[in-house]
C-alpha positions as CSV (number, residue, x, y, z in Angstrom):
1,M,0.3,-0.1,0.2
2,P,1.3,3.2,-0.6
3,K,2.4,5.7,1.7
4,L,2.4,9.6,1.9
5,P,5.9,11.2,3.2
6,L,6.2,11.2,7.2
7,D,6.5,14.9,7.1
8,I,3.8,15.9,4.3
9,L,1.6,13.2,6.5
10,K,1.8,15.1,9.7
11,R,1.2,18.1,8.2
12,R,-1.9,17.0,6.5
13,V,-3.3,15.7,9.5
14,K,-2.5,18.6,11.2
15,Q,-4.2,20.4,8.8
16,E,-7.7,18.8,8.9
17,L,-8.0,18.0,12.5
18,S,-7.3,22.3,12.7
19,L,-10.3,22.3,10.2
20,C,-12.5,19.8,12.1
21,E,-11.8,22.1,15.2
22,R,-13.2,25.4,13.2
23,K,-16.5,23.6,11.5
24,L,-18.1,21.1,14.0
25,D,-19.4,21.6,17.2
26,H,-17.2,19.1,19.3
27,Q,-14.4,18.8,21.3
28,I,-11.2,17.5,19.6
29,E,-8.3,16.7,21.8
30,T,-4.6,15.4,20.7
31,K,-1.4,17.0,21.8
32,E,1.0,18.4,18.8
33,S,3.8,16.0,20.4
34,E,1.0,13.0,19.5
35,I,0.7,14.4,15.7
36,M,4.6,13.9,15.4
37,D,4.6,10.1,16.0
38,F,2.3,7.5,14.5
39,P,-0.4,7.0,14.8
40,V,-1.8,9.6,16.2
41,M,-4.6,9.1,18.8
42,V,-7.3,11.6,18.5
43,R,-10.1,12.4,21.5
44,I,-13.2,13.4,20.3
45,S,-15.9,14.3,22.2
46,M,-19.6,14.7,19.8
47,N,-21.8,17.0,21.0
48,H,-25.8,17.8,20.1
49,T,-26.1,14.6,18.3
50,P,-28.6,12.2,18.5
51,G,-27.6,8.6,18.7
52,P,-29.8,5.5,20.1
53,T,-28.9,4.5,23.7
54,L,-31.1,2.2,26.2
55,R,-32.0,3.5,29.8
56,N,-33.7,1.4,32.1
57,K,-34.6,-0.7,29.6
58,K,-36.0,1.9,27.1
59,V,-34.6,2.9,24.1
60,T,-33.9,6.6,24.4
61,H,-31.4,8.9,23.0
62,R,-28.3,11.1,24.2
63,Y,-26.8,13.5,22.7
64,S,-22.9,13.8,24.1
65,H,-20.6,10.4,22.5
66,Q,-16.9,10.4,23.6
67,F,-14.9,8.0,21.0
68,V,-11.4,7.6,19.9
69,M,-9.4,8.0,16.5
70,K,-6.7,6.2,15.5
71,I,-5.2,7.3,12.5
72,T,-2.0,5.4,10.8
73,E,0.8,6.2,8.9
74,E,-1.3,4.4,5.7
75,Y,-3.4,7.8,6.0
76,P,-5.6,8.8,4.0
77,Y,-5.1,5.4,1.5
78,E,-6.8,3.9,4.7
79,K,-9.9,5.1,6.7
80,P,-8.8,6.0,10.2
81,I,-10.0,3.6,13.3
82,V,-12.5,4.2,15.5
83,R,-13.2,3.0,19.1
84,W,-17.1,4.1,20.8
85,R,-16.7,4.9,24.6
86,T,-20.0,5.8,25.6
87,P,-23.3,4.0,26.3
88,I,-25.1,2.9,22.4
89,F,-27.7,0.8,21.1
90,H,-26.7,0.6,17.7
91,P,-26.6,-2.0,14.8
92,N,-23.4,-0.7,13.3
93,I,-21.4,0.6,17.1
94,M,-20.9,-2.0,19.5
95,L,-21.0,-1.1,23.2
96,P,-17.1,-0.1,24.4
97,E,-17.5,-3.4,26.8
98,D,-18.2,-5.1,23.4
99,G,-15.1,-3.9,21.4
100,G,-16.6,-0.3,20.4
101,H,-15.8,-1.3,16.7
102,V,-17.7,1.5,14.4
103,C,-18.5,0.3,11.1
104,T,-17.3,2.5,9.0
105,K,-17.6,0.1,5.8
106,L,-21.0,2.2,5.6
107,L,-20.1,5.5,5.6
108,D,-19.5,7.3,2.0
109,T,-16.6,5.9,-0.6
110,W,-13.5,6.8,0.8
111,N,-10.8,7.7,-1.5
112,F,-7.7,9.5,-1.3
113,Q,-9.2,13.3,-1.5
114,S,-11.8,12.5,1.6
115,N,-10.2,14.0,4.9
116,L,-11.2,14.0,8.7
117,L,-13.7,16.2,8.6
118,A,-16.3,14.4,6.1
119,F,-15.4,11.7,8.2
120,I,-16.3,12.7,11.3
121,R,-19.4,14.2,9.6
122,G,-19.8,10.4,8.2
123,I,-20.3,9.1,11.8
124,E,-22.4,11.6,12.7
125,S,-24.7,10.1,10.2
126,L,-24.4,6.6,10.8
127,L,-24.9,7.4,14.5
128,T,-28.6,9.1,13.6
129,N,-29.5,6.5,10.5
130,P,-28.8,3.2,12.1
131,N,-28.4,0.2,9.2
132,P,-30.5,-2.4,10.8
133,Y,-29.5,-4.6,7.9
134,S,-25.8,-5.0,8.3
135,P,-25.3,-4.4,11.8
136,W,-22.4,-6.2,14.1
137,G,-22.5,-9.7,15.5
138,S,-22.5,-8.8,19.2
139,Q,-25.5,-9.3,21.2
140,S,-26.2,-5.7,21.6
141,C,-26.2,-4.9,18.0
142,M,-28.0,-7.7,17.2
143,A,-30.9,-6.5,19.3
144,A,-30.2,-2.9,17.6
145,A,-31.0,-4.2,14.5
146,K,-33.8,-6.3,15.4
147,Y,-36.0,-3.1,17.5
148,F,-35.3,-0.8,14.2
149,S,-36.7,-1.2,11.0
150,E,-36.7,0.6,7.8
151,N,-39.3,2.1,5.8
152,D,-39.3,4.1,2.5
153,D,-36.1,6.4,3.6
154,R,-36.8,7.0,6.9
155,W,-36.4,5.1,9.9
156,K,-39.2,4.0,12.1
157,I,-40.0,2.4,15.3
158,K,-41.3,-1.2,14.3
159,D,-45.2,-1.5,14.5
160,E,-45.2,-3.2,18.0
161,I,-43.4,-0.7,20.0
162,R,-45.8,1.7,18.1
163,S,-49.0,0.4,19.6
164,M,-47.7,0.6,22.6
165,A,-48.6,4.8,22.3
166,S,-51.6,6.3,23.5
167,F,-53.6,9.0,22.1
168,K,-55.9,11.3,24.0
169,K,-57.3,14.9,23.6
170,L,-56.0,17.6,26.3
171,N,-57.0,21.1,26.9
172,L,-53.7,23.0,27.4
173,M,-55.3,25.7,29.9
174,L,-56.5,22.5,32.0
175,P,-53.9,21.4,34.7
176,F,-51.3,18.6,33.6
177,S,-51.9,16.9,36.8
178,G,-52.2,12.9,36.3
179,L,-50.3,13.1,33.1
180,G,-46.8,11.6,34.9
181,K,-43.5,12.7,33.7
182,F,-41.9,12.8,29.9
183,D,-38.5,12.9,28.2
184,I,-39.6,14.7,25.4
185,V,-42.5,17.2,24.6
186,F,-43.8,18.4,21.2
187,C,-46.0,21.4,21.3
188,R,-45.3,23.3,18.2
189,N,-47.6,26.3,16.4
190,V,-49.9,25.9,19.0
191,A,-48.9,28.5,21.8
192,I,-48.5,31.7,18.8
193,Y,-52.6,31.3,19.2
194,F,-52.4,32.3,23.0
195,T,-51.6,35.5,25.0
196,L,-48.6,35.8,26.5
197,E,-50.2,35.1,29.8
198,D,-51.7,31.8,28.8
199,R,-48.3,31.0,27.5
200,K,-46.4,31.5,30.3
201,K,-49.1,29.4,32.0
202,L,-48.4,26.7,29.6
203,F,-44.8,26.2,29.6
204,E,-44.7,26.4,33.2
205,K,-47.2,23.5,33.2
206,I,-45.1,21.7,30.7
207,A,-42.1,22.6,32.7
208,D,-43.3,20.6,35.5
209,I,-44.0,17.4,33.5
210,L,-40.6,17.7,31.9
211,E,-38.3,14.9,33.3
212,D,-34.7,16.9,33.9
213,D,-32.7,15.6,30.9
214,G,-36.2,15.8,29.2
215,Y,-36.6,17.9,25.8
216,L,-39.1,20.4,24.7
217,I,-39.5,21.2,21.0
218,I,-41.6,23.9,19.7
219,G,-42.3,25.4,16.3
220,S,-38.8,26.9,14.2
221,T,-40.5,30.4,14.2
222,E,-41.5,30.4,17.9
223,S,-39.4,31.0,20.9
224,L,-39.5,30.9,24.8
225,T,-37.7,34.0,25.5
226,G,-39.3,36.6,28.0
227,V,-42.3,33.4,28.4
228,C,-40.7,30.9,30.6
229,P,-37.6,31.3,32.4
230,Q,-37.1,27.8,34.0
231,F,-36.0,26.4,30.0
232,E,-32.9,27.0,28.3
233,P,-32.2,26.8,25.0
234,K,-29.7,24.1,23.3
235,R,-28.7,24.1,19.4
236,Y,-28.4,20.8,17.2
237,L,-27.3,22.0,13.8
238,R,-29.6,24.8,12.5
239,S,-32.2,23.4,14.9
240,I,-33.7,25.3,18.5
241,F,-34.7,22.9,21.1
242,Y,-35.3,23.6,25.0
243,Q,-34.2,21.3,28.5
244,L,-34.6,22.4,32.0
245,K,-32.4,25.1,33.5
246,N,-29.8,23.0,35.9
């Protein structure tokens, strides 16, 4: 396999890591001295990226993840090697205790012109779009593959899981007592028709029923600024969601 001259390879890796730091909303950790010797180990803390995980035997999502990216002397002729370091429930990403292997063969075609920025964005896409038809053979990955199914180029929960959902009408002006706690609340394009006072009352009630680490999704043209101080905005790509303040 061909290799780049070592001085050119070091310069290329350094430049690409600098580009990743500028373009990505993730924490990328590596020491200057580590780029002097190969393999280069890069520690990445991925933020604001949803990925499936199990919590109390229920599938939910976490938005912060960590993995280690190993860059060898064969780069860029060979893709980096990834080892996952945080909890995950995914057909194409192993749990850390199972080895943390990531199925990078599912990413876009890799060639000499590819770079680390495209590679990390490919990991983001793989994380948020599991492929249940090409799972790893670990118990967790096989279970995740069984859990998720594909439907018309979109991903959905299997019908037997969807059947567990219940639907009912609710008067938003009445108390929410008896509803229990929620991991996520969607309240989109409704409160815009309320008076400011009624909007304040509504979102205060939503704050009371939301789990401490839960999520509130409102309309793209809506804002809670000056409405409900219990919430703080968080950003994912070009979207805004809300969580309770600590």
